LOSE-489604 format. One record per residue (C-alpha): x, y, z; residue in one letter. Coordinates in Angstrom, 2 decimals. Last residue first. Layout:
<nodes>
((X, Y, Z), A)
...
</nodes>
This chain:
<nodes>
((234.34, 59.11, -4.74), P)
((234.68, 60.47, -7.81), R)
((235.81, 64.77, -7.93), A)
((239.34, 63.30, -9.10), A)
((237.96, 61.64, -11.85), R)
((236.21, 64.48, -12.90), A)
((239.03, 67.08, -12.83), R)
((241.30, 64.74, -14.32), L)
((238.48, 64.72, -17.48), D)
((238.63, 68.21, -17.31), A)
((242.27, 68.34, -17.63), A)
((241.91, 65.93, -20.49), V)
((239.92, 68.18, -22.42), T)
((241.59, 71.35, -21.83), D)
((244.64, 69.77, -22.96), L)
((242.58, 68.78, -25.95), L)
((241.09, 72.24, -26.61), R)
((244.60, 73.72, -26.68), W)
((245.65, 70.80, -29.42), A)
((242.70, 71.95, -31.52), R)
((243.55, 75.85, -30.95), A)
((247.34, 74.91, -32.66), R)
((245.43, 72.28, -35.04), D)
((243.37, 75.41, -36.47), G)
((239.70, 75.87, -36.06), E)
((237.29, 77.24, -38.43), G)
((234.96, 74.22, -38.57), D)
((236.04, 71.82, -35.42), A)
((238.39, 68.63, -36.05), P)
((237.52, 65.86, -33.97), P)
((238.38, 65.83, -30.21), I)
((236.79, 62.51, -28.82), P)
((237.53, 61.62, -25.15), L)
((236.69, 57.86, -24.71), D)
((238.30, 57.88, -28.23), P)
((237.59, 54.40, -30.52), K)
((240.48, 52.36, -30.92), V)
((240.35, 50.20, -34.39), G)
((237.98, 47.32, -35.83), A)
((241.28, 45.45, -36.76), V)
((241.22, 44.44, -33.29), E)
((238.57, 42.00, -33.72), N)
((236.07, 42.18, -30.87), S)
((236.38, 39.75, -27.95), G)
((235.65, 42.19, -25.12), D)
((239.12, 42.29, -23.78), A)
((240.19, 42.60, -27.68), R)
((241.37, 40.13, -29.83), L)
((244.12, 39.97, -32.37), R)
((243.71, 38.41, -35.64), T)
((246.72, 37.12, -38.19), C)
((247.09, 36.46, -41.93), N)
((246.41, 39.75, -43.56), P)
((246.29, 39.89, -47.25), V)
((248.29, 41.72, -49.40), R)
((246.94, 41.91, -52.71), Y)
((248.55, 41.47, -56.61), R)
((246.95, 42.01, -59.79), L)
((248.22, 39.66, -62.52), H)
((245.02, 40.83, -64.66), S)
((244.48, 37.08, -65.52), H)
((245.16, 34.90, -62.63), P)
((245.58, 36.96, -59.81), L)
((248.04, 37.01, -57.77), E)
((247.61, 36.83, -53.48), V)
((250.53, 38.32, -52.02), P)
((253.48, 35.91, -51.01), P)
((253.32, 34.88, -47.67), A)
((255.82, 36.27, -44.57), D)
((254.59, 35.32, -41.34), T)
((252.80, 37.36, -38.59), M)
((250.92, 39.91, -40.58), F)
((248.21, 42.33, -40.14), G)
((247.29, 42.70, -36.94), C)
((245.02, 45.33, -36.86), G)
((244.74, 48.12, -39.59), D)
((241.75, 50.06, -38.25), G)
((243.36, 53.65, -38.59), S)
((242.65, 55.09, -35.04), S)
((239.50, 56.67, -34.18), A)
((240.20, 60.62, -32.58), R)
((241.88, 62.67, -29.77), G)
((241.87, 60.97, -26.42), V)
((241.83, 57.46, -25.27), I)
((241.85, 57.26, -21.45), R)
((244.44, 54.20, -20.60), A)
((243.00, 51.73, -17.68), G)
((246.44, 49.60, -18.37), V)
((244.44, 46.56, -19.36), A)
((241.93, 47.36, -22.25), D)
((242.51, 51.48, -23.03), Q)
((246.28, 50.97, -22.77), M)
((246.11, 47.70, -25.06), L)
((243.98, 49.22, -27.61), T)
((246.23, 51.96, -27.59), A)
((249.23, 49.97, -28.25), F)
((247.78, 47.28, -30.23), M)
((246.76, 50.36, -32.57), E)
((250.66, 51.57, -32.84), A)
((251.34, 47.99, -33.71), S)
((248.89, 48.47, -36.68), S)
((247.75, 52.07, -36.87), A)
((247.77, 55.52, -35.60), T)
((247.11, 57.50, -39.01), G)
((243.42, 58.02, -38.34), G)
((244.13, 59.86, -34.94), D)
((245.45, 58.86, -31.20), T)
((246.39, 60.20, -28.24), L)
((246.93, 58.27, -25.14), V)
((245.64, 59.56, -21.75), Y)
((247.52, 58.22, -18.82), V)
((246.81, 58.46, -14.59), P)
((249.95, 57.88, -12.77), G)
((252.11, 54.68, -12.43), T)
((254.99, 55.60, -14.40), W)
((258.26, 53.63, -14.79), A)
((255.75, 50.21, -13.85), G)
((257.84, 47.95, -15.64), R)
((261.53, 48.86, -16.37), V)
((263.85, 45.80, -15.87), D)
((260.63, 43.55, -17.08), D)
((260.95, 44.99, -20.48), V)
((262.64, 41.89, -22.23), E)
((259.80, 39.79, -20.37), A)
((257.33, 41.15, -23.10), A)
((258.06, 38.04, -25.26), W)
((256.58, 35.85, -22.94), Y)
((257.79, 32.11, -23.50), I)
((261.04, 32.90, -25.16), S)
((260.69, 36.17, -23.14), S)
((260.95, 34.04, -19.80), A)
((263.50, 31.76, -21.15), I)
((266.02, 34.35, -21.92), K)
((265.45, 36.39, -19.19), K)
((266.45, 33.45, -16.29), N)
((265.25, 33.67, -13.02), G)
((262.62, 31.65, -13.68), F)
((260.30, 34.60, -13.91), A)
((262.04, 38.42, -13.38), K)
((259.08, 40.07, -13.26), P)
((255.88, 37.87, -13.16), P)
((254.42, 36.12, -16.33), L)
((251.71, 37.15, -18.47), Y)
((249.86, 36.64, -21.88), S)
((251.74, 33.57, -22.42), A)
((252.73, 31.41, -25.20), Q)
((253.76, 34.34, -27.05), G)
((253.41, 38.28, -26.21), S)
((250.61, 39.16, -28.78), A)
((249.30, 35.55, -27.40), Y)
((248.74, 32.20, -28.19), G)
((247.96, 31.17, -31.82), A)
((244.56, 30.18, -31.62), E)
((243.46, 28.84, -35.19), I)
((241.14, 30.77, -37.65), L)
((239.31, 29.59, -40.59), R)
((236.29, 31.24, -38.94), S)
((233.47, 28.36, -38.81), C)
((232.97, 28.77, -34.81), G)
((235.92, 29.43, -32.23), Q)
((236.41, 33.25, -33.71), P)
((232.63, 33.69, -33.33), Q)
((231.12, 36.71, -34.70), W)
((227.50, 36.63, -35.51), P)
((226.54, 35.43, -39.04), R)
((226.01, 37.78, -42.09), Q)
((224.66, 36.17, -45.21), E)
((225.44, 35.67, -49.05), S)
((229.16, 36.52, -49.48), W)
((230.21, 35.25, -46.40), V)
((228.51, 31.89, -46.80), W)
((231.80, 31.00, -48.71), S)
((233.78, 30.41, -45.77), L)
((233.74, 26.61, -46.25), D)
((235.68, 25.19, -43.46), C)
((239.37, 24.48, -42.21), G)
((239.87, 24.35, -38.41), R)
((240.96, 20.76, -38.71), A)
((243.14, 21.58, -41.43), A)
((245.78, 23.52, -39.01), I)
((245.24, 21.27, -35.65), G)
((248.68, 20.17, -36.09), A)
((250.10, 23.41, -35.95), K)
((248.05, 24.21, -33.04), R)
((249.08, 20.78, -30.71), A)
((252.82, 21.71, -31.89), E)
((252.17, 25.05, -30.33), F)
((250.51, 23.81, -27.48), A)
((253.23, 20.77, -27.11), A)
((256.11, 23.53, -26.78), I)
((254.47, 25.77, -24.32), S)
((253.89, 22.89, -21.95), Q)
((257.40, 21.78, -22.30), E)
((258.45, 25.20, -21.53), L)
((256.40, 25.45, -18.55), M)
((257.90, 22.33, -17.21), A)
((261.55, 23.54, -17.86), Q)
((260.69, 26.49, -15.77), A)
((259.84, 24.96, -13.04), E)
((262.34, 22.33, -13.37), P)
((265.18, 25.00, -13.19), T)
((266.52, 26.18, -16.27), A)
((270.16, 26.83, -15.45), D)
((271.73, 25.51, -18.32), K)
((269.81, 27.03, -20.85), E)
((269.49, 24.13, -23.52), K)
((265.07, 24.43, -23.05), Q)
((265.64, 28.41, -24.33), A)
((266.56, 26.87, -28.20), A)
((263.63, 24.49, -27.74), R)
((261.02, 27.34, -26.65), L)
((262.68, 29.89, -29.59), Q)
((262.34, 26.86, -32.41), G)
((259.27, 26.10, -31.34), L)
((258.04, 29.82, -31.86), Q)
((259.52, 29.77, -35.44), E)
((257.76, 26.15, -36.50), D)
((254.39, 28.10, -35.11), F)
((254.97, 30.93, -37.19), Y)
((256.37, 28.88, -40.34), P)
((253.27, 26.97, -40.22), A)
((250.49, 29.91, -40.47), A)
((251.29, 29.39, -44.23), L)
((249.59, 26.65, -44.65), P)
((246.08, 27.83, -43.49), A)
((243.95, 28.39, -40.47), A)
((244.78, 31.81, -40.19), V)
((246.45, 32.82, -37.21), M)
((245.22, 33.83, -34.04), L)
((245.98, 35.80, -31.13), M)
((244.59, 36.35, -27.38), P)
((245.79, 40.14, -26.28), A)
((248.45, 40.66, -23.63), S)
((248.06, 40.38, -20.01), H)
((249.12, 43.39, -17.83), V)
((249.69, 43.00, -14.55), D)
((249.04, 46.68, -12.92), R)
((251.91, 48.95, -12.00), A)
((251.51, 51.05, -15.12), T)
((252.95, 53.04, -18.22), F)
((256.26, 50.89, -18.81), L)
((254.13, 48.18, -18.95), R)
((252.37, 49.53, -22.27), T)
((255.82, 49.25, -24.06), A)
((255.93, 45.59, -24.45), W)
((252.74, 45.50, -26.54), D)
((253.77, 48.09, -29.45), G)
((257.26, 46.42, -28.72), S)
((255.98, 43.64, -31.24), D)
((257.11, 45.90, -34.15), N)
((256.32, 48.60, -36.39), G)
((253.18, 50.88, -36.39), G)
((251.99, 53.52, -38.39), S)
((252.13, 56.52, -35.49), N)
((250.23, 59.29, -37.20), G)
((249.14, 60.09, -33.65), G)
((251.08, 58.22, -31.28), V)
((251.06, 60.91, -28.76), D)
((251.31, 59.45, -24.77), V)
((249.78, 62.23, -22.31), L)
((250.89, 61.87, -18.86), V)
((249.35, 63.17, -15.77), A)
((249.15, 64.87, -13.04), A)
((252.92, 66.05, -13.35), V)
((254.99, 65.71, -10.42), K)
((258.28, 66.57, -11.56), Q)
((259.92, 63.71, -10.48), E)
((257.48, 61.38, -11.78), R)
((257.33, 63.19, -15.34), F)
((261.29, 62.39, -14.74), R)
((260.61, 58.39, -14.30), Q)
((258.26, 58.58, -17.45), L)
((261.21, 60.14, -19.23), Q)
((263.87, 57.38, -18.05), A)
((261.02, 54.95, -18.89), A)
((261.46, 55.84, -22.56), L)
((265.22, 55.73, -23.02), T)
((265.36, 52.56, -20.91), R)
((262.74, 51.16, -23.83), M)
((264.95, 52.28, -26.64), W)
((268.06, 51.21, -24.71), A)
((266.52, 47.87, -24.49), A)
((265.62, 48.11, -28.68), S)
((269.33, 49.35, -29.35), A)
((270.66, 45.94, -26.62), A)
((268.09, 43.72, -28.91), E)
((269.56, 45.06, -32.17), K)
((273.30, 44.29, -31.47), V)
((272.44, 40.85, -29.93), P)
((270.78, 40.37, -33.30), K)
((273.32, 41.44, -35.62), V)
((275.93, 39.68, -33.58), D)
((275.46, 35.71, -35.46), A)
((275.91, 37.60, -38.96), D)
((279.49, 38.37, -37.68), S)
((281.83, 40.29, -35.78), M)
((285.71, 40.01, -35.28), A)
((286.35, 40.28, -31.61), G)
((285.66, 41.31, -27.48), K)
((285.72, 45.03, -28.72), A)
((283.27, 44.70, -31.61), Q)
((280.62, 43.72, -28.97), R)
((280.89, 46.98, -27.27), E)
((281.65, 48.72, -30.82), S)
((278.00, 47.10, -31.73), W)
((276.25, 48.00, -28.98), A)
((277.62, 51.77, -28.83), Q)
((276.59, 51.93, -32.22), M)
((273.04, 50.67, -32.07), C)
((272.54, 52.93, -29.11), A)
((274.28, 55.96, -31.36), A)
((272.08, 55.04, -33.87), P)
((269.08, 56.55, -31.49), S)
((266.40, 53.92, -31.57), A)
((264.05, 54.38, -34.69), D)
((265.35, 51.13, -35.75), Q)
((264.22, 49.14, -32.69), E)
((260.69, 49.71, -33.92), R)
((257.58, 51.19, -32.80), F)
((256.79, 54.12, -34.18), R)
((256.46, 58.28, -33.55), A)
((256.17, 57.54, -29.76), I)
((255.74, 60.89, -28.74), R)
((255.75, 61.92, -24.87), V)
((253.67, 64.45, -22.88), V)
((253.96, 65.17, -19.31), G)
((250.77, 67.51, -18.14), L)
((250.42, 70.40, -16.10), R)
((247.30, 71.45, -15.18), T)
((247.43, 75.23, -15.45), G)
((243.45, 75.88, -16.10), D)
((244.42, 76.38, -19.96), P)
((246.24, 73.08, -20.11), A)
((250.24, 73.19, -19.38), T)
((252.78, 71.05, -21.46), V)
((255.56, 69.52, -20.13), V)
((258.07, 67.87, -22.11), G)
((258.97, 65.07, -24.82), S)
((260.41, 64.51, -28.50), R)
((261.20, 60.41, -28.07), F)
((264.70, 59.45, -29.15), T)
((267.34, 62.29, -27.85), R)
((269.57, 64.13, -30.40), T)
((266.67, 63.95, -32.88), L)
((263.41, 63.74, -30.36), G)
((263.96, 67.20, -29.92), D)
((263.93, 66.14, -25.69), A)
((262.82, 68.54, -22.80), E)
((259.83, 70.79, -24.55), L)
((258.81, 72.96, -21.91), M)
((255.15, 74.20, -22.80), T)
((253.54, 77.04, -20.72), G)
((252.05, 78.47, -23.58), P)
((251.45, 76.32, -26.68), L)
((253.62, 75.87, -29.59), S)
((255.28, 72.87, -28.27), E)
((252.23, 71.26, -28.53), F)
((251.60, 71.68, -32.07), P)
((249.67, 68.24, -32.77), L)
((250.76, 65.04, -33.97), S)
((253.97, 66.09, -31.65), F)
((257.01, 66.38, -34.23), A)
((259.20, 63.30, -34.44), V)
((258.29, 62.53, -37.56), N)
((261.93, 61.96, -39.26), R)
((263.46, 59.35, -36.81), Q)
((267.05, 59.25, -36.81), P)
((268.58, 56.15, -38.86), A)
((269.32, 53.01, -37.70), Y)
((268.74, 50.56, -41.09), G)
((270.62, 47.65, -40.24), L)
((273.42, 48.77, -42.64), V)
((273.39, 52.38, -41.60), A)
((274.26, 50.49, -37.74), C)
((277.31, 48.47, -39.73), A)
((278.76, 51.82, -41.07), Q)
((278.95, 54.01, -38.04), M)
((280.45, 50.94, -35.95), A)
((282.75, 49.61, -37.85), N)
((282.65, 47.26, -41.21), L)
((285.04, 44.71, -41.92), K)
((283.75, 41.74, -39.86), S)
((280.22, 42.34, -40.98), Y)
((280.68, 40.85, -44.24), D)
((277.47, 41.53, -45.71), V)
((277.08, 38.32, -47.82), K)
((277.69, 38.64, -51.43), P)
((274.76, 38.88, -54.25), M)
((275.19, 36.35, -57.06), T)
((274.35, 38.16, -60.42), L)
((271.10, 37.40, -61.74), P)
((271.57, 36.19, -65.78), Q)
((269.03, 36.49, -67.86), A)
((267.44, 39.38, -65.01), I)
((263.77, 40.07, -66.03), K)
((261.81, 43.54, -66.03), T)
((257.92, 42.77, -66.22), Q)
((257.81, 43.72, -62.35), L)
((254.32, 41.84, -61.32), V)
((252.28, 45.43, -60.46), P)
((251.58, 46.35, -56.75), G)
((251.03, 44.78, -53.37), A)
((247.55, 46.47, -53.03), S)
((246.03, 46.21, -49.93), S)
((244.26, 44.27, -46.80), F)
((246.77, 45.98, -44.32), H)
((244.68, 48.89, -44.04), G)
((241.47, 46.87, -43.37), D)
((238.49, 49.51, -44.65), R)
((236.89, 46.38, -46.14), F)
((235.18, 48.25, -49.04), G)
((238.27, 49.81, -50.10), S)
((239.11, 45.61, -51.52), I)
((236.15, 45.59, -53.09), F)
((236.61, 49.61, -54.48), G)
((240.42, 48.42, -55.75), S)
((238.16, 45.62, -57.40), L)
((235.40, 47.96, -59.25), A)
((238.39, 50.46, -60.13), A)
((240.20, 47.33, -61.90), K)
((236.87, 46.47, -63.82), A)
((236.64, 50.33, -64.97), M)
((240.20, 50.96, -66.26), A)
((239.55, 47.26, -68.13), D)
((236.94, 48.64, -70.10), D)
((233.57, 49.24, -70.91), E)
((232.42, 47.83, -66.75), A)
((228.64, 47.24, -66.41), I)
((229.29, 43.38, -65.64), E)
((232.23, 44.25, -63.09), L)
((230.44, 47.13, -61.60), L)
((227.44, 44.70, -60.73), R)
((229.82, 42.23, -59.50), R)
((231.11, 44.63, -57.44), T)
((227.74, 46.16, -55.88), R)
((226.84, 42.51, -55.01), K)
((229.75, 41.27, -53.17), D)
((229.58, 44.95, -51.29), L)
((226.40, 43.91, -50.40), A)
((226.68, 40.23, -49.55), P)
((229.75, 41.65, -47.62), L)
((228.01, 44.12, -45.22), N)
((230.61, 45.71, -43.62), V)
((230.44, 46.72, -39.66), G)
((232.54, 43.79, -37.96), G)
((229.85, 43.44, -35.43), Q)
((227.40, 42.44, -37.99), P)
((229.90, 39.37, -38.65), S)
((230.89, 38.99, -42.41), A)
((233.81, 41.19, -41.53), F)
((234.96, 39.28, -38.64), W)
((234.59, 36.43, -40.47), A)
((237.12, 37.59, -43.42), L)
((239.33, 38.90, -40.65), N)
((242.46, 36.37, -41.16), A)
((242.22, 36.32, -45.06), Y)
((244.04, 32.77, -46.29), R)
((241.26, 30.39, -47.28), Q)
((238.11, 32.66, -47.94), E)
((240.14, 35.37, -49.31), L)
((242.11, 33.38, -52.30), A)
((238.49, 32.10, -52.96), T)
((237.11, 35.35, -53.30), K)
((240.01, 36.73, -55.16), L)
((239.73, 33.66, -57.71), A)
((236.19, 34.96, -58.30), A)
((237.18, 38.46, -58.86), Y)
((239.63, 36.71, -61.59), D)
((237.05, 35.24, -63.12), D)
((234.97, 37.71, -63.50), L)
((237.49, 40.07, -65.02), W)
((238.52, 37.53, -67.28), D)
((234.88, 37.30, -68.19), Q)
((234.86, 41.06, -69.37), R)
((237.48, 40.78, -71.45), E)
((238.94, 44.58, -72.75), F)
((240.64, 44.21, -75.69), A)
((244.46, 44.25, -75.92), G)
((245.14, 41.67, -78.03), A)
((242.77, 42.79, -80.61), T)
((244.16, 46.07, -80.60), S)
((247.62, 44.71, -81.54), S)
((246.32, 42.21, -84.01), L)
((244.28, 44.95, -85.53), L)
((247.57, 47.12, -85.93), L)
((249.63, 44.32, -87.14), A)
((246.99, 43.47, -90.05), P)
((246.48, 47.10, -91.02), I)
((250.52, 48.10, -91.46), L)
((250.79, 46.63, -95.39), A)
((247.78, 48.41, -95.97), L)
((250.13, 51.44, -94.80), T)
((252.91, 50.77, -97.11), A)
((251.25, 50.27, -100.17), A)
((249.64, 53.68, -99.43), L)
((252.93, 55.53, -99.04), R)
((254.26, 53.63, -102.00), M)
</nodes>
């Protein structure tokens, strides 16, 4: 009986092992599909195909195909594709995880959040406001002699204080852990919610104004700390964005708080693909809404019309910017965003305008629809002295936008280690690329920001004053060495004619 039962199972066992057999051609087809998808929708492909991009794509392609040709199982083939992805050194180009196999036969209808029934604490919890956990300085300045900590980063947004370098130079240091409004103090959200709720029942329409108020409070808190540094007559401000993984456009806006200069935002490009259209539609919607402002001056109306025309032309020109990018797997070409790159101009990291003067048009809604950074007009130039920005390998995305713009437009000195190299990332929500056989999925960045020298921000920011880890040196000693380096640089700057 046992033998008969075993023999009866053999066909099923053979069938199951055959069904899971390694199919090399499927993986080669998946790799070809991935390359085609990158040619069509990866905003940084032409950059990495250039000598400036620092990646030899023909060699990477040859290596990947060779690994797939000698792979003996699915794990080896998957590792070959993972190596291909990591070869780009683009933090935003990454795995999106597997497709979930669980299917719900009858999905429940999700009720909308009824904000009219929520108090301020509940509403702000729903909106994601919570104390930031990564508040500590990225190097332990708190432990150094002469440090006076003024804010812990919990009870008040931004850990900050005055530190003393080995030569006695006093520096103000402020920690920006991330760039997003939910990192504002939950109290700022609750105050904004309570103030609006006192005027009547809350609804979906009240969420955006509450977030804007909390974001404004985030900026005011940072500005207040910078103004305090001015009162304390520190020699320079050190902005710690080490380990800051990014966030949103506040990485661009915040630069205006650290200088009296006219800061012009970085040019931005979108991949010339249908997925760029929603970004242009979003900008057009904001601009057209601003046209309805009753007190719009003729000057404001003219600029709104120009901005609308510019975004309409860009949207209409998406198809015309298409080109065959398959050359990237066989040769390198100089970086030319206006050449065969499948990129289309999308204004600036601040919207249609790279700069507007403070209080432009006398209407913040109009100004901020054209130039988003107008939101911080009230706190521009909170600090006007020397600035140093501390970066490391965890500084990414909008934190890199902040660091590069501080270096390019503010004149700040970058100190520490090179940033991650994530660059712009995403300006529209697009589904990940899914491969046809393995069903592996990848997030593919759809935007690019350009630096003052025309290079792609995805290359990361390099320090002017490198402070790499040294053998046998702990973080505390490296923090002390960093302060000594900044103080020495300040002395050298002061000695220049």
